Phi, psi and omega in degrees: 000127177287168175275335184224142174223150176286324181221134172242127179252131179249109181128119186254039171267194184294327179297310182293317182291319178297316179300313180301316181298312185290326175298312183292324181291323190254006179205178178255015183290144178273126188237137171236145177232128178247133178227127186287342179234211176277158181297134181077018183285343179268215185296336180297334178252012185224031184250181182274358171071007188271149189223129176202168169231009182279078177250187185251339182259150179298326182294312181292317180300315183301313182285314184286335175286327171302318180293316181300319179297324176289320178303322186298332181240016189293322181300317179291321181295317183273349188056046182203131183284107179271003175059039175286124184240119182268067177281345185105155183229123181251124170264114188274130173261131180246009176208161178295324179297318179295321179295320178297322177296320178295324178295323176292320178299324182303320181299316179293319181300320181290337173294335177264001180078023181288146180273073183235154178208155178268137176246142172272181184300320179295320178300317181297317182291327175291325180285318181231079183300340184284348180296138183297156182295140175077005182277308190270132167256353180154198180180177176234125184251128170253112190289334181260013171279177179168226181203162179220166178278122183294322180293324179295321179296319178297311181298319182297313178295318182296315181296317181293322179294317178298324179298333179264017174075021169288133176271114182249126184238089173289163181054036179228098186279134171285127184253341179194154173241125183269122178239126178231128180053040177076015181233142173294134180237324186196165174234130175262137178232172178296341182247015179130176183247152175228142175276141179197147175268357184215131176234134177244123179272106174237041192272013175059230183293349178259018183299324182295319180297317180292319180299320181295334176297333179258013178078024183244138172251125179263147177278060184231159171221152180262138185226157181259140171236152178229140182227147179234156178228133180265175170297158178298138181231160173299144183304127176220351185239098187282341184233159164286141185229137169240133177239083187305320182293334178265000178059044180211162182208155190193157168203170177247130185284170178297335178275356179096358179290138172272122183241123182208149174236152181203162175247150172291150177292336177259045186309132176230131180302145179202150174244014178287139177265007180274136174292149182236138180296322181298315180290320178301316180294319180296318178297313182300318180298319179297317184287327176292325175293318179290317183228090184306333181295346179282349179300124179088354178288143182280134171275125185270325179200166182209149176215161180239143176219162179249138174234157177254144187219143176260171178300329179260010175066012179252152182289167172247121185223129174127190182288154178259117178299138176096343177230100183294127179094359178259125179234159178225151166216086192222172171060052181278000169056031179091000180247018183284331179294310181292332180267000186302308180300317180293317179296316179295318181293315182295317181291327176296325179296322177294315182298322183282319187259338186081002180249132182283119179296149182299332183294331182252356182303319181292344187263027181286158181293329185295344183298336180283347173264322183277343182085007180273065183286160181259118180258113179246116185278344190252046177228164174274115184259124181273087181268159177282103182254339184266196181284000000 
């Protein structure tokens, strides 16, 4: 561990690792990354692995399409196979109102040149014959969307960053951030202190704890997500699918496993990492309704992860007013894996040039004071539905 670094990143998920890699690749700045557990131990290693830029708002499309373009060449860039597969991504409409909303989103997407199209109910059934009767009223297909292996992406970024002399310290918890006269000065860790003029909080669901070390309160809350994986099955799901109205998303792996995450309709916030029988049963019922052939299929494993979320469900990215040298890339609301390359690249551009790139400008922290919130209609929103 050096005594001084130009940039210290706290959090070893895809946001932190991508940021470290792009800073090191595109500048000569000395970078350290601290992670209190193993790399990818948070939501970056516990997500549904799905990737798209087919959203409804200009803000989300701009940032996530930057990310999708990076995903398309990421294996070559990192010299590591991240297993990005462009099978296509289908946003499923289960009502006429939902389909009309997707048609409105399409207009915005085509302004950005996205490869998207509207499907009617018959198109959806021809594309995915396994969908249950009466479920689909249509959908929106992004042909260059798909999925990648989350562990491969973490390993690829970490290996490439180390190759560029980034110092990565797993199992090294940040214990304090030293701020003097409104400026970042140092970071204390369980294994010693380092001086630095810049700290980036990429701590995922632990973003609030890191922010408080610098005297900052973030408008975020931590929430639990659960995902299940079945035994290998014959291929029946040609696309990655999101069904926002049903609060679920899914794809089938190259090995034939059905991988899906969902929320209960009576969603209640929780930070427990324990799997729950109630949520497992609720998820299973949704998937059997969507795909009747899954009835009786064995679930091989399940996992729980924590995500951080803001009131408008959009991330906070960029510098923090009032604390010179403090930056954040947090609260990605479950969309941080697909947005990781774009978020890391854009924030690295700010760190290197001092100019905020247009893709992350709308996601500033100040929007919660000015009221310029980001409204994205095409995501699964984890609202408080229960007691």
